[in-house]
C-alpha positions in Angstrom: -70.5 -35.0 -99.6 -68.9 -36.1 -103.1 -67.6 -39.6 -103.0 -64.0 -40.5 -102.4 -62.8 -42.1 -105.3 -61.5 -45.6 -104.9 -59.3 -48.1 -106.6 -59.1 -51.6 -105.9 -56.1 -53.7 -106.1 -57.2 -57.4 -106.3 -60.5 -57.4 -107.2 -60.0 -60.6 -109.5 -62.6 -62.9 -111.6 -60.2 -65.6 -111.4 -58.5 -65.4 -107.8 -58.0 -68.3 -105.5 -59.2 -66.3 -102.5 -62.3 -63.9 -103.2 -61.7 -61.4 -100.2 -62.2 -58.7 -102.0 -65.7 -59.6 -103.8 -67.1 -60.6 -100.5 -65.8 -58.1 -97.7 -65.2 -55.2 -99.6 -67.6 -54.9 -102.6 -70.8 -55.4 -100.8 -70.3 -52.2 -98.8 -68.9 -50.0 -101.4 -71.8 -50.9 -103.7 -74.6 -50.7 -101.0 -76.4 -47.4 -100.9 -75.0 -46.4 -97.7 -71.6 -47.0 -99.5 -72.4 -45.1 -102.7 -73.2 -42.2 -100.7 -69.5 -42.0 -99.7 -67.0 -43.9 -101.8 -67.1 -44.6 -105.9 -65.4 -47.5 -107.5 -63.0 -45.4 -110.0 -60.5 -48.0 -110.6 -59.8 -51.5 -110.5 -55.6 -52.8 -110.7 -55.2 -56.4 -111.8 -52.2 -58.2 -113.3 -53.1 -56.8 -116.7 -55.3 -54.0 -118.2 -57.5 -57.4 -120.0 -58.2 -58.8 -116.2 -59.2 -55.3 -114.6 -61.5 -54.9 -117.6 -62.9 -58.7 -117.5 -63.3 -57.9 -113.5 -65.3 -54.8 -114.2 -67.8 -56.5 -116.4 -67.8 -59.5 -114.0 -68.7 -57.0 -111.0 -70.9 -55.3 -113.1 -69.0 -51.8 -112.8 -69.7 -48.8 -114.2 -68.2 -49.0 -117.8 -66.3 -45.7 -117.1 -64.3 -47.5 -114.2 -60.7 -47.4 -115.5 -58.6 -50.3 -115.9 -55.2 -50.9 -115.1 -52.2 -53.4 -115.3 -49.8 -52.0 -113.1 -49.6 -50.5 -109.5 -47.3 -48.1 -111.1 -49.8 -46.6 -113.5 -52.7 -46.9 -111.0 -50.3 -44.7 -108.3 -49.9 -41.9 -111.4 -53.5 -41.4 -111.6 -54.1 -38.1 -110.1 -58.0 -38.8 -109.8 -57.9 -41.9 -107.6 -58.3 -41.0 -103.6 -58.2 -44.6 -101.6 -56.3 -47.4 -103.1 -57.6 -50.7 -101.5 -55.2 -53.7 -101.7 -56.8 -57.2 -101.0 -54.3 -59.4 -102.7 -52.5 -62.5 -101.4 -50.1 -61.0 -98.6 -46.8 -61.2 -100.4 -48.2 -58.9 -103.0 -49.5 -56.6 -100.6 -45.9 -54.9 -100.8 -45.2 -54.5 -104.3 -48.9 -53.6 -105.3 -49.3 -50.9 -102.7 -45.9 -49.2 -102.5 -46.2 -47.1 -105.6 -49.5 -45.7 -104.3 -48.1 -45.2 -100.7 -45.3 -43.2 -102.3 -47.2 -41.1 -104.4 -49.5 -39.6 -101.5 -52.5 -41.5 -101.9 -54.6 -42.7 -98.8 -54.0 -46.7 -99.0 -55.9 -49.1 -97.0 -54.2 -52.8 -96.9 -55.6 -55.8 -95.7 -54.3 -57.4 -92.9 -51.5 -58.9 -92.7 -49.7 -55.6 -93.7 -46.6 -57.3 -95.6 -44.7 -60.4 -94.9 -42.9 -59.4 -92.0 -41.9 -56.2 -89.8 -39.2 -54.9 -91.9 -41.6 -54.3 -95.0 -44.1 -53.1 -93.1 -41.7 -50.6 -91.3 -40.6 -49.3 -95.2 -44.2 -49.2 -95.9 -44.9 -47.0 -92.5 -41.7 -44.9 -93.5 -43.0 -44.3 -96.9 -46.3 -43.4 -96.1 -45.0 -40.7 -93.5 -42.8 -39.5 -95.8 -45.7 -38.9 -98.2 -48.2 -38.0 -96.2 -50.9 -40.1 -97.1 -53.4 -41.6 -94.8 -53.3 -45.3 -94.0 -55.7 -47.9 -92.7 -55.4 -51.8 -92.5 -58.2 -54.4 -92.1 -58.1 -55.5 -88.6 -62.1 -55.4 -88.3 -62.5 -57.5 -85.5 -62.6 -54.2 -83.6 -66.3 -53.6 -85.1 -67.7 -57.3 -84.0 -70.7 -57.7 -81.5 -68.4 -59.9 -79.2 -65.6 -57.2 -79.1 -67.8 -54.3 -78.5 -69.8 -56.1 -75.7 -66.8 -57.4 -74.1 -64.8 -53.9 -74.0 -68.7 -52.6 -72.6 -68.7 -55.0 -69.6 -65.0 -54.5 -68.8 -65.3 -50.5 -68.6 -68.5 -50.5 -66.9 -67.1 -51.6 -63.8 -69.8 -53.7 -63.0 -67.2 -56.9 -62.0 -64.7 -54.5 -61.0 -61.0 -54.8 -62.4 -59.8 -57.3 -64.7 -57.5 -59.9 -62.5 -56.6 -62.4 -65.3 -57.6 -63.8 -68.8 -57.3 -66.9 -70.4 -58.3 -67.6 -74.5 -58.3 -71.1 -75.7 -59.1 -71.4 -79.5 -59.0 -74.5 -82.0 -59.6 -74.4 -85.2 -59.0 -72.2 -88.6 -58.2 -75.0 -91.2 -60.8 -77.6 -91.4 -58.5 -80.1 -90.4 -55.0 -80.5 -88.5 -53.4 -82.6 -91.3 -54.0 -80.5 -94.7 -54.8 -77.5 -96.8 -56.8 -77.1 -99.8 -55.5 -76.7 -103.1 -54.6 -72.7 -103.8 -53.8 -72.3 -100.2 -50.8 -74.4 -99.8 -48.7 -71.2 -99.4 -50.3 -71.2 -95.7 -47.4 -73.3 -94.8 -44.9 -71.3 -96.2 -43.8 -68.9 -94.0 -42.2 -66.3 -96.0 -45.3 -65.5 -98.1 -46.5 -63.9 -94.7 -49.9 -65.1 -94.7 -50.3 -68.2 -92.2 -52.0 -69.6 -89.0 -49.8 -67.6 -86.9 -50.5 -64.0 -89.0 -53.9 -64.6 -90.3 -55.7 -67.3 -88.7 -54.2 -66.2 -84.5 -53.3 -62.9 -85.7 -56.7 -61.9 -86.4 -57.4 -63.1 -82.7 -54.2 -61.8 -81.1 -55.3 -58.3 -82.2 -59.0 -58.1 -80.7 -58.0 -59.8 -77.5 -55.5 -57.0 -77.2 -57.8 -54.6 -78.3 -60.5 -55.7 -75.7 -57.6 -55.8 -72.8 -54.9 -53.8 -74.0 -51.5 -54.5 -75.2 -49.2 -57.0 -73.6 -46.7 -55.6 -71.6 -44.6 -58.3 -71.4 -44.4 -61.8 -73.1 -43.4 -65.1 -73.2 -44.5 -67.8 -76.4 -43.8 -71.3 -76.8 -44.7 -72.1 -80.6 -44.4 -75.9 -81.8 -44.8 -77.4 -85.5 -46.5 -80.7 -84.7 -47.5 -81.7 -88.4 -44.5 -80.5 -90.7 -45.9 -82.4 -93.6 -49.5 -81.2 -94.7 -51.3 -83.1 -97.6 -53.1 -80.5 -100.1 -56.7 -81.7 -101.1 -58.3 -80.7 -103.8 -61.5 -78.2 -102.4 -64.3 -79.9 -104.5 -63.3 -83.6 -104.4 -61.1 -83.8 -101.2 -58.8 -85.9 -103.1 -55.0 -85.3 -101.7 -53.2 -83.7 -104.5 -49.8 -83.7 -102.7 -47.8 -83.3 -99.8 -45.9 -80.2 -98.9 -43.6 -79.6 -95.8 -44.5 -76.7 -93.6 -42.4 -74.3 -91.4 -45.1 -72.6 -89.7 -46.1 -73.8 -86.3 -49.3 -75.3 -85.7 -49.5 -74.5 -81.8 -49.1 -71.5 -80.0 -48.7 -70.4 -76.2 -48.5 -67.0 -75.2 -48.1 -65.8 -71.7 -48.0 -62.1 -70.5 -49.3 -59.3 -68.2 -51.6 -56.8 -69.2 -51.5 -52.8 -68.6 -52.7 -51.4 -65.4 -55.3 -48.9 -65.6 -58.6 -48.1 -64.8 -60.0 -51.1 -65.5 -56.9 -53.7 -65.2 -55.2 -54.8 -61.8 -51.6 -54.6 -61.6 -49.7 -57.7 -63.0 -52.9 -59.2 -64.5 -51.9 -62.0 -66.9 -53.3 -62.8 -69.9 -52.9 -66.3 -71.2 -53.5 -67.5 -74.9 -53.5 -71.1 -76.7 -54.5 -72.1 -79.9 -54.0 -74.8 -82.2 -54.5 -75.5 -85.9 -56.6 -78.6 -85.3 -60.7 -78.9 -84.9 -61.6 -78.8 -81.1 -62.0 -81.7 -78.4 -65.3 -83.6 -79.6 -68.1 -81.9 -77.7 -66.2 -78.9 -76.5 -66.5 -75.2 -78.1 -63.9 -74.0 -80.5 -63.4 -71.1 -78.4 -63.7 -70.4 -74.6 -62.3 -66.9 -73.5 -62.5 -66.1 -69.7 -62.1 -62.7 -68.3 -61.7 -63.0 -64.2 -62.5 -59.6 -62.6 -62.6 -58.7 -58.7 -66.3 -59.6 -58.4 -67.0 -62.1 -60.7 -66.1 -63.5 -64.2 -67.0 -63.1 -67.8 -66.9 -65.9 -70.1 -67.3 -65.8 -74.2 -67.7 -69.0 -76.0 -68.0 -70.1 -79.8 -69.3 -73.3 -80.7 -68.1 -73.6 -84.0 -65.8 -70.8 -85.3 -62.8 -68.9 -83.7 -62.6 -66.5 -86.2 -65.4 -64.1 -84.6 -64.4 -61.1 -87.2 -66.1 -63.2 -89.8 -68.7 -64.5 -87.7 -72.5 -64.9 -88.2 -72.4 -65.0 -83.9 -75.2 -67.4 -84.4 -73.0 -69.4 -81.7 -71.5 -67.2 -79.5 -72.4 -66.5 -76.1 -71.2 -64.1 -73.4 -72.1 -65.6 -69.4 -71.4 -63.1 -66.9 -71.2 -64.8 -63.3 -71.5 -61.9 -60.4 -69.9 -63.6 -57.3 -71.4 -60.9 -55.1 -75.1 -61.2 -56.5 -74.7 -65.2 -56.7 -76.0 -64.9 -60.0 -75.1 -66.2 -63.7 -76.7 -64.5 -66.7 -76.1 -65.3 -70.3 -76.2 -62.7 -72.9 -76.4 -63.8 -76.5 -74.2 -62.0 -78.9 -75.9 -61.2 -82.4 -75.5 -58.7 -85.2 -77.9 -55.9 -85.0 -76.3 -53.9 -87.7 -76.1 -53.9 -91.4 -78.5 -56.6 -91.8 -78.7 -55.8 -95.6 -74.6 -56.7 -96.1 -73.3 -60.0 -95.7 -71.6 -61.0 -92.4 -67.9 -60.6 -93.6 -68.9 -57.1 -94.8 -70.8 -55.5 -91.8 -67.4 -54.9 -89.8 -65.7 -53.0 -92.8 -68.4 -50.7 -92.2 -67.5 -48.6 -89.2 -63.3 -48.6 -91.0 -64.7 -47.4 -94.3 -66.8 -44.5 -92.8 -64.3 -43.6 -89.8 -62.2 -42.9 -92.5 -64.7 -40.9 -94.9 -65.4 -38.8 -91.6 -61.5 -38.0 -90.8 -61.6 -40.0 -87.5 -58.6 -42.2 -87.4 -59.2 -43.5 -83.8 -61.8 -45.5 -85.7 -59.3 -48.0 -87.5 -55.9 -49.2 -87.1 -53.2 -47.9 -89.6 -49.6 -48.6 -90.8 -48.1 -47.6 -87.4 -50.7 -49.8 -85.4 -50.1 -53.0 -87.9 -46.4 -52.6 -87.5 -46.7 -52.7 -83.8 -48.3 -56.3 -84.0 -45.7 -57.1 -87.0 -43.2 -56.5 -84.5 -44.4 -59.0 -82.0 -45.3 -61.8 -84.5 -41.6 -61.5 -85.7 -41.0 -61.8 -82.1 -42.7 -65.2 -81.7 -41.2 -66.4 -84.9 -37.8 -65.4 -83.7 -38.4 -67.1 -80.1 -39.5 -70.4 -82.5 -36.7 -70.5 -84.6 -34.1 -70.1 -81.6 -36.0 -72.9 -79.9 -35.6 -75.0 -82.8 -32.0 -74.1 -83.0 -31.0 -75.2 -79.3 
């Protein structure tokens, strides 16, 4: 096949976050990726910045450099635009390409809120371009194994599930310099939408979407120190308006694998776990037994090495307890954070739209998050 011509927005040599470099670039530059895709252009804050990135990342000199989203959108040779900027830049940098009818891949979160995601969705539907959103938790080994266990019917139908997680940032009272916007809700990237957001998605991808939902959010530490990532020294203090404790309870959809009225309860705190306990414990209670996933250190399984992740299966009828280590067995040539992107990119290349989340799917998730924030704001105003 002729490689699909890709433009990347946000592959920068000077960015605070290097997600495009760590997650997207390894696959796109791998032999497997090069068979299907060609990095054709970069778009940064200026043409000079894009040209610098082309050199820093050793891309072909013929790679086109753009300094504005509008100029990129006007290039008729670009087929797929990948946006990996800060969340509050997604809308402005991607919308010109969306309106131009290009296929567009935007990292999660899609935008700051559901109002803006709806505008992106409507623009894409009008222009008829295909859309992708970076919810890569669908393809990590833990998600795949849990879905396999549930759909096998080995333990009968799911009757309830409890998800308990602690972590995401290094400590409960500070943020790293350059990431202090995690405490500013209007930016759109924070504990709720990113840290909890990925988990919220792959849990529902595994069990089904909440049919009913009640939430209780709390902001326990509104004042956060901002620390230098290298020295650990506190630089300043910021006021956060982002909740740091989340409780959600709701019912799951009844189907051939899930009992009517099955309850899902999720709890997440932006703080380290209690000493000696796993960072993540996810139990799924079925008719004939229980499945329990534990992760010792990390709650962000979508970028985990899986070295500390296990699934235990207790079969009540057989009286057995079985442990299944969950490990990566695919794409060993790629860094861990890039492996789950293979299926997304190749699903797009094959034309199989069931293999990845699109703008419509992401807008559904953003609507859920806007509901969580609305409930929290109402509780604060009471």
